[in-house]
N, C-alpha and C positions, 0 to 999 in steps of 0.2 A: 541448599542447594543445588546442585550442579550446570554447573556452566561450560558448555563443548565449548564457547568461542569469546574470549576478551580482548577488549580493543585497549587499550591501557597507553593516555597520553600522545593518539597518532596526528601527525601532519606529514602533510604527504605534498610535497612544492614540483611545479611544472618550471623553469627556470626560475619566472617573475609570479609562476600565477600559483597561489596558494589555492589546490584543490580540492582537498580535508585541512582542516583547521584543529585541533588539538580534540581529538575524536575520543568521547570516555564512553565504551557499550558493553554491556553483558548480554548474552543470546542461551536463554536457559535452556538445557538435554532438552529435544524432543521440541521443540517451540515450531511451529512457521511462520518462520518473520520475515517479514517484506520490509526492506531499506525505498521507501516511497519519495519522488521528487521530482522537481523539473528538472529540463539538460543541464547538467553542466554543477549542480547541485553538489556530486561530489561522492554518489551513488555508488557509481558503476568503482570509482579508484579504491574504494573501500572492499568492493565483493572480490575485486583484484590484487588486492593486498592481503584478505582472507587467505585466497587461493595461491599465491604466492607466484603474481603474474608481476607486479610490480612492487617494488621496495617501500616502508615507512624514510618519508628523510628522518622523522623522531618517533622517539616511541616505540612502541612492543607489542606484537598481538600473540595472545596464547590462546590455542586448541588443548582445550584441557587443564590440565595443570602445567602443561607444554611451551615454553616459548619456541616460535616456530621461525620468527623475523631472519629473515638470511638464508630458510632454506627454501630448493627447487619445490614447485608444484608437487613434482612426485615422489619429494620425500615429505609430505602431508597428508593427515588424514582425511583429505577432503575434494571432494571431486565434480570439476562448472560441467553444466550444461549450458552451450551457448545458444544464440539466436539462429546461428546460420548450422545448427545440425553438424556440422562435422564428421558424419560418416564414410568410411572405407567403401567407394562407390562399387569395388573389385569383387570387394567380400558378401559372403549371405549375409541375413539379418541376424542370425545363430553364429558367426562365427565375429559380427560385429560385437554385437555381445558377450562372446568368449574372449577376447580380446584380452583385456586385463588379468583375466585370472588367468591367461594362457602364459600370461608375462610374469605373474607373479609363480611359475613351477607345480599350481594346482595340478590334480590327477585327475585324468581324461571324463572317467565317469561319471568323478564328481564336477566337472565341468558342466557334463552333461544334465544334471539334475539345478545346479543352477542357474543354467541358462533357459530351461523350461519352466523353470517357478517366474524367474524373473520376467518373460514376456507376458505370462501367465497375469501376472501381477497388473502389469502395464497394457491389460485386454489384447494380447498381439500373439494370443497360444494358437501354434496350428503356421506362423508365418514365420519361421528359421530358414527355409528352405528357398525366402523369396534375395532379390537385388535391392538396395536402397530404392533405384527407378524405378520399381514395380510397386512400391509405394505411396502412398496421397504425403501430402507435408503432413500431416498431422500423426498419420504414422510412422513419418523419418522422426518426429520430434520422439516418441512412444520409443521409440530402439534408443536414442540418442538418452532417453532416461533410464533405459533397463539398463544400457552400457555404464550409467555412472550408478546404478543403484547395486548393481551386479558383485562392486568389488564395497560394498558394506563399507560405506566411509562413515567418520564421525561426522561429519557435516555436509549437505549437498549443497552447490550454491551455483543458481538459474537466475543467471545473467540474462533479461528479457525473454526468456524461452518463447515466449506466446508468440511475440512482436510480427513474424512472419505470416500468422495465419491469420484466414480471416473470420469476421465477426462471431459466426455463428460457432464455429471450430473452436475458438477461442474461448468461449460460454463451455464449451463442453470441456475442452481441455484443462481449464481453471476448476472443477470440480471434479477431475477424472484424477490429477494431481494431487487434490486436498484429501480425496480417498487415499491415494497411494502412500500420501505422509500418514496418514491415521495408519494406514494397514501395518508399514513396516517401523513409524516409530523413530525414524530419525532426524537430526536437529535440518531442518531448510531453509536458507536465507535466498531469499528469492528479490529480485532489483525489477523495479519496475514503473513507468509512470503513470499510470492507467492507476488512481486511487478506487475506483470500483473493482477493478480485477485486486488490489492493495484487502480491499473492504472482504472480496471474495474469497479470497484462499486464504489470508492471514491467522492468524491470532493473535499476533505481536505485530504492532507497525511502528519502525522510527520514520517517522516525516524528517528530509533534509534540506538545508536547504542553505547553498553560501558555505556551501566547506560543514557546517553544523549541524548537530541536532536543532529544530525549532521542539519537538515532543515525539512521549512514546507513549505506549498501549494499547489496551484495547483498542479493538477497531471502534466497538460503542463507549468507549470514554473519550476517546479524540473525535471524534462526531458530536457527539454530545455539549463535552466539556473542553470544545477548544481552547486552548491558554494565549494564542497569542493571531492578529487579526489572518499571517500568512494562512495555518492552519485550519484556521474559519471559512477561508476561500479557498484551499484545495483539496480538502474533504467535504467535497458536495458545495450544494449553490446556503451562501449565506447573507443573510438581508446586516448590514450592520446599521446602526442609528446612532450618531455623533448626542451625547449629551454631557452633562456634566456631575457628578455624585450631589447628593442633593439630601443626606439624612441616611438613614439604616435602611438597607435594600428597595432605595429608591434612585433614581436617577430623572434629573428636569431634561428633556429635550429640548435641542436649537429652536423646535417649531415651537416652546411654552409647554407642550405637555409634559406631566406626571407618570412616571412605570415605576411598577412596585419589579423587580427582579429578584430572581430565585436567591431564595434562602440562605446567605453566606460565599454568594458568590462576585459584592464586592471585592470582599478578602481585606480588606482594610484600606481599600483602592479611595483617593481624594479626588480631586477638580475634574480633569477631560477623560472621558473612557466612549465604549463604544459596547451598546446593548444588540448582543447579536440575538435573530431567532429564523428558525428552518423553513419554507417555505411553505412547510407541510405542515407545518404548529401556529399559522395561520387559519384565522377561521374568519371567512364572510360572515356578520353577521356575529351571531355567539356571544355564549356571556364569559369570555375572559373579560377578566379586571379591565385590565390594558386594553385602552381603543387607540383606535387609527384611523381617521376620515380619510377617504381615498376618489379616486375617477379610475373605470379600468380602459389602458388602454392598448392592451394585446391580449391576444386571448389565441389558445394550443392547444387543439386534441392530440393526447400521444399514446391512447389508449387504455391506458391504466387509468392513466389522469388528466385530468385540464390545466392547464398550467396558463396563468393568469399575469401581467404586469399591472400595477396599480400605483397611479403616482397620488402620492401625499405630499402632504408638508416636508417630510422629511428624506422625498426623493422617491426616485420607484424604486419601489420593494417588487416581490416574488412571491405569489402566493400558487401554490397546488394542490388541489382538492381532487378526492377519488373518483372516478368514472368520467361521466359527460356532461362538464358544467351548463350551469341556464342562463349565466347573466352574460354580459356581451359589450365590449367595448360601448365607451361612453357613461353609462349605467356610471350611478355615484354610487357610495357605500359605504359601508364602516367593516373596518377589522377587528378582530379583539384575538386577545394571545393569554395565557397563565401565564405568570411569575414564574411558574418553576421550567415554561418550555424556552425559558430565556438563559441565554450564558454573557458575559461580561470580560473585553478583549481590553486589555491599554488602545489606548485613539492610536490612530497609523493615519497616513497620508496615502499610506499601502494600495494600490488599485489591487483589483478581485484576480490573483494568481492566475 
């Protein structure tokens, strides 16, 4: 298996703050990898160290088989796209994209061919003669992308590239970036604090917290089987019910109710744990083995689904139902869910991210 990026034992300190703490990470060739986490988790510092804009205090960074620690950005086979676009305002779109090729001494005919091809890939064929100020924010971001991709780097680094765009455009660009990555087959490393953006675009997510990796894997794996309360709460909404292990695949809740959990999810744990259940996997009524009585205290219809807050002996839980729900606040009901819909994490006093 080829790895385009390898980070070995990397620590980065700024004065007395440790931004990245003994990080080890391999990023497979051709992957769309997202570094995801809250502000201050170390994701941007990690990206900047891969790009050569920061140097590790300790450890080594490899691109392919080459250690690049100590090399400046222009000597590394990477390109970075920033949130601010950083286009040359006085140059045309064509010249902005051609800049890196000309600097490398590529022949004129070849430059024209490469730039036109890249503008086609990012959906800007025919825009070469315009100046950046004549373009929308989304179009300027595409130019920045084309300018980085035309050099055909081993790795493309994306630092919150969609942060300045409005919501509708951001959603469109997420799908566009995914399409472009599939078409080009390069390794993309994308920094974001937006879990939905990471889930939409990436095929590999690295969840970071406090300068360390909490968990990494495919989006579905992280969502369905989070290993820590932090990951459970950062990737979507989780209902975490506190209890104590009460036999194989069983947890006794603090309310006294006994729950069956997914086979193997206790993984040898004993003592205090939290049972996690996603809001869309709780059913009102229903025939699931596990039961929880409650009263609806809030209801919000958001088009695709109705979101309820239900007060139970275990505290308030969120329940999402497809379409327009028929239940109203004040109604007493029973929730059910299957053991397979659960996951188990260590008990934590941590509040939702």
